[in-house]
C-alpha positions as CSV (number, residue, x, y, z in Angstrom):
1,M,9.4,9.0,8.2
2,Q,9.7,11.8,10.7
3,N,12.9,13.3,9.2
4,S,12.3,15.6,6.3
5,G,16.1,15.7,5.9
6,E,18.0,17.2,3.0
7,P,20.6,14.9,1.3
8,K,23.8,14.9,3.4
9,T,27.5,14.0,2.9
10,G,28.2,10.4,3.9
11,F,31.4,8.8,5.1
12,L,32.5,8.1,1.5
13,G,32.3,11.8,0.8
14,R,29.2,11.4,-1.4
15,R,25.8,13.1,-1.2
16,E,23.4,10.6,0.2
17,L,19.7,10.5,1.3
18,D,19.0,10.7,5.0
19,L,17.1,7.4,5.2
20,P,16.0,6.2,8.7
21,V,15.4,2.6,9.7
22,T,11.7,1.9,8.9
23,I,9.3,1.8,11.7
24,F,8.4,-1.7,10.6
25,E,12.0,-2.9,11.3
26,V,12.2,-1.0,14.6
27,M,9.0,-2.5,15.9
28,S,9.6,-6.0,14.5
29,R,13.0,-6.1,16.3
30,L,11.4,-5.0,19.5
31,S,8.6,-7.6,19.0
32,D,11.2,-10.4,18.6
33,E,13.1,-9.2,21.6
34,H,10.0,-9.4,23.8
35,K,8.4,-12.5,22.1
36,A,5.3,-10.4,21.4
37,I,2.4,-11.1,19.0
38,N,3.4,-9.0,16.0
39,L,0.3,-7.2,14.6
40,G,2.5,-4.5,13.1
41,Q,3.7,-5.6,9.7
42,G,1.0,-6.3,7.1
43,F,1.1,-9.8,5.7
44,P,-1.2,-12.8,6.0
45,D,0.0,-15.9,7.8
46,E,-2.0,-18.4,5.7
47,R,-0.8,-20.3,2.6
48,G,-2.8,-18.6,-0.1
49,P,-5.0,-20.4,-2.7
50,A,-3.8,-23.9,-3.2
51,D,-4.6,-24.0,-6.9
52,V,-2.5,-20.9,-7.6
53,L,0.4,-22.5,-5.7
54,E,0.0,-25.7,-7.7
55,V,0.2,-23.8,-11.0
56,A,3.4,-22.1,-9.8
57,A,5.0,-25.4,-8.8
58,K,4.1,-27.1,-12.1
59,A,5.5,-24.1,-14.0
60,I,8.8,-24.4,-12.1
61,L,9.1,-28.1,-12.8
62,E,7.8,-28.1,-16.4
63,G,7.9,-24.5,-17.7
64,W,10.4,-21.9,-18.7
65,N,13.0,-20.9,-16.0
66,Q,15.2,-18.5,-18.0
67,Y,14.7,-14.8,-18.6
68,P,11.1,-14.0,-19.6
69,P,10.3,-10.9,-21.6
70,M,11.4,-7.7,-19.8
71,V,7.9,-6.2,-19.8
72,G,6.3,-9.5,-18.5
73,T,5.0,-12.7,-20.0
74,P,2.3,-12.4,-22.7
75,D,-0.1,-14.6,-20.7
76,L,0.1,-12.4,-17.6
77,R,-0.2,-9.1,-19.5
78,Q,-3.2,-10.5,-21.4
79,A,-4.7,-11.6,-18.0
80,L,-4.1,-8.1,-16.6
81,A,-5.9,-6.5,-19.5
82,A,-8.8,-8.9,-19.1
83,H,-8.8,-8.1,-15.4
84,G,-9.1,-4.4,-16.1
85,K,-12.0,-4.9,-18.4
86,R,-13.8,-7.4,-16.1
87,F,-13.7,-5.4,-12.9
88,Y,-13.5,-1.8,-14.1
89,G,-14.7,-1.7,-17.8
90,L,-11.2,-0.5,-19.0
91,D,-10.1,-1.3,-22.5
92,I,-6.4,-2.0,-22.2
93,D,-3.9,-3.0,-24.9
94,W,-1.9,-5.7,-23.3
95,K,1.0,-5.2,-25.7
96,T,1.6,-1.5,-25.0
97,E,-0.2,-0.6,-21.7
98,V,0.9,-3.3,-19.2
99,L,4.2,-3.8,-17.4
100,V,5.0,-6.6,-14.9
101,T,7.4,-5.7,-12.1
102,S,9.1,-7.4,-9.2
103,G,6.5,-6.3,-6.6
104,A,4.5,-3.1,-6.3
105,T,7.3,-1.2,-4.6
106,E,9.4,-1.8,-7.7
107,A,6.4,-0.6,-9.8
108,L,6.3,2.6,-7.7
109,T,10.1,3.1,-7.9
110,A,10.1,2.7,-11.7
111,S,7.0,4.9,-12.1
112,L,8.5,7.7,-10.0
113,L,12.0,7.5,-11.4
114,G,10.6,7.4,-14.9
115,L,8.3,10.4,-14.6
116,I,9.9,12.8,-12.1
117,E,12.6,15.3,-13.2
118,P,14.6,17.1,-10.6
119,G,12.6,20.0,-9.2
120,D,9.2,18.6,-10.1
121,E,6.7,18.9,-7.3
122,V,4.9,15.7,-6.2
123,V,1.7,15.8,-4.1
124,L,1.6,13.2,-1.4
125,F,-1.2,12.3,1.0
126,Q,-0.2,11.6,4.6
127,P,-0.4,9.2,6.3
128,M,1.4,7.4,3.5
129,Y,3.3,4.2,2.9
130,D,6.9,4.6,4.1
131,S,8.6,4.1,0.8
132,Y,6.9,6.9,-1.1
133,L,8.9,9.9,0.2
134,P,12.4,8.3,-0.1
135,I,11.7,7.4,-3.7
136,V,10.4,10.8,-4.6
137,R,13.5,12.4,-3.1
138,L,15.7,9.9,-4.9
139,A,14.1,11.0,-8.2
140,G,14.8,14.6,-7.4
141,G,11.1,15.4,-6.7
142,V,10.0,18.1,-4.3
143,P,7.2,16.8,-1.9
144,R,4.1,18.8,-1.2
145,F,1.9,17.2,1.5
146,V,-1.9,16.9,2.0
147,S,-2.6,15.9,5.6
148,L,-5.6,13.6,6.0
149,K,-7.4,13.9,9.4
150,A,-9.2,11.3,11.4
151,P,-11.7,9.8,11.7
152,D,-12.6,9.9,8.0
153,W,-9.1,10.7,6.6
154,S,-10.5,13.0,3.9
155,F,-9.3,16.2,2.3
156,T,-10.9,19.5,1.1
157,R,-10.6,21.7,-1.9
158,A,-8.6,24.1,0.2
159,D,-6.1,21.3,1.0
160,L,-5.5,20.7,-2.7
161,E,-5.3,24.4,-3.5
162,A,-2.4,24.6,-0.9
163,A,-0.6,21.6,-2.3
164,F,-0.9,21.9,-6.1
165,S,1.1,24.5,-8.1
166,P,2.3,25.2,-11.6
167,K,5.3,23.0,-10.7
168,T,3.2,20.0,-9.8
169,K,4.2,17.0,-12.0
170,L,2.2,14.3,-10.4
171,V,0.1,13.2,-7.4
172,L,0.7,9.8,-5.7
173,I,-2.4,8.3,-4.1
174,N,-2.8,5.0,-2.3
175,D,-6.4,3.8,-2.5
176,P,-7.4,1.8,-0.5
177,L,-5.0,3.7,1.9
178,N,-2.7,1.4,3.7
179,P,-1.9,3.3,7.0
180,A,-5.5,4.5,7.6
181,A,-7.7,1.7,6.1
182,K,-9.4,4.4,4.0
183,V,-11.3,3.9,0.7
184,F,-11.7,7.1,-1.2
185,T,-15.2,8.1,-2.3
186,R,-16.2,9.0,-5.8
187,A,-16.7,12.6,-4.8
188,E,-13.1,12.7,-3.3
189,L,-11.7,11.2,-6.4
190,E,-13.6,13.6,-8.7
191,L,-12.2,16.5,-6.8
192,L,-8.7,15.1,-7.1
193,A,-9.2,14.5,-10.8
194,E,-10.3,18.1,-11.3
195,F,-7.0,19.3,-9.8
196,V,-4.9,16.8,-11.8
197,Q,-6.4,18.0,-15.1
198,R,-6.4,21.7,-14.1
199,F,-2.6,21.6,-13.4
200,D,-1.9,19.3,-16.4
201,A,-0.4,16.7,-14.0
202,F,-0.3,12.9,-13.8
203,A,-1.4,10.4,-11.1
204,V,0.5,7.4,-9.8
205,C,-2.2,5.2,-8.2
206,D,-1.1,2.6,-5.7
207,E,-4.1,0.2,-5.7
208,V,-2.6,-2.9,-4.3
209,Y,-5.6,-3.5,-2.0
210,E,-8.1,-3.1,-4.8
211,H,-9.9,-6.4,-4.0
212,I,-9.8,-5.9,-0.2
213,V,-12.7,-3.5,0.3
214,F,-15.4,-4.0,3.0
215,D,-19.1,-3.3,3.8
216,G,-20.4,-3.3,0.3
217,L,-18.1,-0.4,-0.8
218,A,-16.6,-0.5,-4.3
219,H,-13.0,0.4,-5.3
220,I,-13.0,3.1,-7.9
221,P,-9.8,3.4,-9.9
222,L,-8.9,7.1,-10.5
223,M,-8.2,6.0,-14.1
224,T,-11.9,5.3,-14.7
225,L,-13.0,8.9,-14.1
226,P,-13.6,11.2,-17.1
227,G,-10.4,12.7,-18.5
228,M,-8.1,10.5,-16.4
229,R,-7.5,7.5,-18.6
230,D,-4.4,9.0,-20.1
231,R,-3.1,10.7,-16.9
232,C,-3.0,7.7,-14.6
233,L,-0.6,4.8,-13.9
234,K,-2.5,2.1,-12.0
235,I,-0.4,-0.2,-9.8
236,G,-1.5,-3.6,-8.5
237,S,-0.1,-6.5,-6.6
238,A,-0.5,-10.2,-6.8
239,G,0.9,-10.4,-3.3
240,K,-2.2,-8.7,-1.9
241,T,-4.7,-10.2,-4.3
242,F,-3.6,-13.8,-3.6
243,S,-2.2,-13.4,-0.1
244,L,1.2,-14.3,-1.3
245,T,3.3,-11.3,-0.4
246,G,6.6,-13.1,-0.7
247,W,6.1,-13.6,-4.4
248,K,6.8,-9.9,-5.2
249,V,4.8,-9.8,-8.4
250,G,3.5,-6.3,-9.2
251,Y,2.1,-4.6,-12.3
252,V,1.5,-1.2,-13.9
253,T,-1.2,-0.3,-16.3
254,G,-1.2,3.0,-18.2
255,A,-1.3,4.8,-21.5
256,P,1.8,4.1,-23.7
257,H,3.1,7.7,-23.3
258,L,3.1,7.3,-19.5
259,L,4.2,3.7,-19.4
260,Q,7.2,3.9,-21.7
261,P,9.4,6.0,-19.3
262,V,8.4,3.5,-16.5
263,V,9.5,0.6,-18.7
264,K,12.9,2.3,-19.3
265,A,13.4,2.7,-15.6
266,H,12.3,-0.9,-14.9
267,Q,14.9,-2.4,-17.2
268,Y,17.7,-1.0,-15.0
269,I,16.1,-1.9,-11.7
270,T,15.0,-5.6,-11.7
271,F,14.7,-6.1,-15.5
272,T,12.3,-9.0,-15.1
273,T,10.2,-11.1,-12.8
274,P,10.2,-15.0,-12.3
275,P,8.3,-16.5,-15.2
276,N,6.7,-19.3,-13.2
277,L,5.2,-16.9,-10.7
278,Q,3.8,-14.9,-13.6
279,T,2.2,-18.0,-15.0
280,A,0.5,-18.6,-11.7
281,V,-0.7,-15.0,-11.3
282,A,-2.1,-15.1,-14.8
283,Y,-4.1,-18.2,-13.8
284,G,-5.2,-16.6,-10.5
285,L,-6.5,-13.4,-12.2
286,G,-9.0,-15.6,-14.1
287,K,-10.5,-17.2,-11.0
288,D,-14.2,-16.8,-10.6
289,D,-16.0,-14.0,-8.8
290,A,-16.5,-16.2,-5.7
291,Y,-12.7,-16.1,-5.0
292,F,-12.5,-12.3,-5.1
293,A,-15.6,-11.8,-3.0
294,G,-14.4,-14.4,-0.6
295,L,-11.1,-12.6,-0.1
296,A,-12.9,-9.5,1.0
297,T,-15.5,-11.2,3.2
298,G,-13.0,-13.4,4.9
299,L,-10.8,-10.4,5.8
300,Q,-13.8,-8.4,6.8
301,A,-14.7,-11.1,9.4
302,K,-11.1,-10.8,10.7
303,R,-11.4,-7.1,10.9
304,D,-14.6,-7.4,12.9
305,R,-13.1,-10.0,15.2
306,L,-10.1,-7.8,16.1
307,A,-12.0,-4.5,16.2
308,D,-14.6,-6.0,18.6
309,G,-11.8,-7.3,20.8
310,L,-10.0,-3.9,20.8
311,R,-13.2,-2.1,21.8
312,A,-13.7,-4.6,24.6
313,V,-10.2,-3.8,25.8
314,G,-11.0,0.0,25.8
315,F,-9.7,1.3,22.6
316,E,-11.7,3.6,20.4
317,V,-11.6,1.9,17.0
318,L,-11.8,4.0,13.8
319,P,-13.7,2.8,10.7
320,S,-11.7,0.3,8.5
321,A,-13.1,0.3,4.9
322,G,-10.4,-1.8,3.4
323,T,-6.8,-3.1,3.5
324,Y,-5.3,-5.4,6.2
325,F,-5.5,-2.8,9.0
326,V,-7.5,-1.2,11.7
327,V,-6.6,2.0,13.5
328,A,-7.3,2.6,17.2
329,D,-7.2,5.7,19.3
330,V,-5.3,5.3,22.5
331,S,-6.7,8.5,24.1
332,P,-9.2,6.7,26.4
333,F,-6.2,5.2,28.3
334,G,-4.9,8.7,29.3
335,F,-1.4,7.7,28.3
336,D,1.3,10.3,29.0
337,G,3.3,10.0,25.8
338,N,3.0,9.8,22.0
339,D,1.9,6.9,19.8
340,E,5.4,5.4,19.4
341,D,5.9,5.4,23.1
342,F,2.6,3.7,23.5
343,C,3.5,1.0,20.9
344,R,6.9,0.4,22.6
345,R,5.3,0.0,26.0
346,L,2.5,-2.3,24.5
347,T,5.2,-4.5,23.0
348,A,7.4,-4.7,26.0
349,E,4.7,-5.0,28.7
350,A,1.6,-6.4,27.0
351,G,3.4,-8.6,24.5
352,V,1.5,-7.2,21.5
353,T,3.0,-5.1,18.7
354,A,1.3,-2.3,16.7
355,I,2.6,0.5,14.6
356,P,2.3,4.2,15.4
357,V,0.3,6.0,12.8
358,G,2.4,9.1,13.3
359,A,5.3,7.3,11.6
360,F,3.5,7.6,8.3
361,F,3.5,11.4,8.5
362,V,6.3,13.9,7.8
363,Q,4.5,16.9,9.4
364,D,1.4,17.6,11.5
365,A,1.4,14.0,12.7
366,P,-1.4,12.9,15.1
367,R,-0.1,11.4,18.3
368,S,-2.8,9.1,19.6
369,F,-3.4,6.6,16.8
370,I,-1.9,3.1,16.4
371,R,-2.4,0.6,13.6
372,F,-3.0,-3.2,14.0
373,C,-2.9,-5.8,11.3
374,F,-5.8,-8.3,11.3
375,S,-4.8,-10.5,8.3
376,K,-3.7,-13.3,10.7
377,R,-5.2,-16.6,11.9
378,D,-8.1,-16.2,14.3
379,E,-6.1,-17.8,17.2
380,I,-3.4,-15.2,16.7
381,L,-5.9,-12.3,16.9
382,D,-7.7,-13.9,19.9
383,G,-4.3,-14.4,21.6
384,A,-3.4,-10.7,21.1
385,V,-6.8,-9.5,22.5
386,E,-6.3,-11.8,25.5
387,R,-2.9,-10.3,26.2
388,L,-4.2,-6.8,25.9
389,M,-7.2,-7.5,28.1
390,A,-4.9,-9.0,30.8
391,Y,-2.5,-6.1,30.6
392,F,-5.1,-3.3,30.8
393,S,-7.1,-5.1,33.6
394,R,-4.0,-4.8,35.7
395,K,-3.8,-1.0,35.2
């Protein structure tokens, strides 16, 4: 993420993207080497809802196991349209406005490859998920960055004025925001919508954590704001909604004129997604309100458990309004080094792995924030806090 690199010539004599090893792979290897508790990579360690698993198992044994429709099974697309109406009041045509993909990253890839022409400018908010920039560059897009600043990770009108231009094709926004655990406010989204419309641009909205929002806050899809229905692609993830990240079932909702280029890209990437998993996700999206509320309240309790422990250790903990993550400031420890150095030392000496937030920036990166994942069993979180407490008590 640190390297802004232009394409270079590889050993085959071809032009290739300068793609570094992701920070997740770097820190996970180090974690394995030191037998650390890995709170770096964001995935739950529980089994997910039993009834959804049972529906998938039955669909494998008794259902269709050949190619499903390229755009997704009718039952899942209908369920996604109903989901949009139920939670956000959106009227969605399941036949023309919904696409099922093999994970949200494939949805992002198909969306960006489908919409970006070489030379188009793309506005990106940093910190950002690590796949965004490589995909934008692969599509020939020119990134323009808006740097969000702690502790509220917000932006100003001046920030958008500096990033948008007549060449802006689209903006890519992650809400709730993975690296920083930020949920954008209505006022922030209204300001962004103003710029999208003013510059006749589109928005690709990565909303995979849409049901993981805390403290009574509400997720507001950018698509629901006035004038934005036909300018937004909304991306969701069954992996996050049902704590089944290995299933890799994603989906895109958008007006037909935006979705069709995405469908065309999708057909040459993965083409389709396992039909039995689609059957189970369609069932899951129809679960009662108690499930979705419980998902958020259960993870909020884990957030509080880990955050309280980190504060007791001595970290300054930033607000976490959603996602699987909490960000901590390491400044109180007076560490002589940057955030990655701190994470490496924490892994090797304390036996706990976190991710440096600076890895999610291309420029103007802060150097004192690290990110912990709390979507783990309570005993794992408690064990990590115990290790940290023991380590820093020796300092």
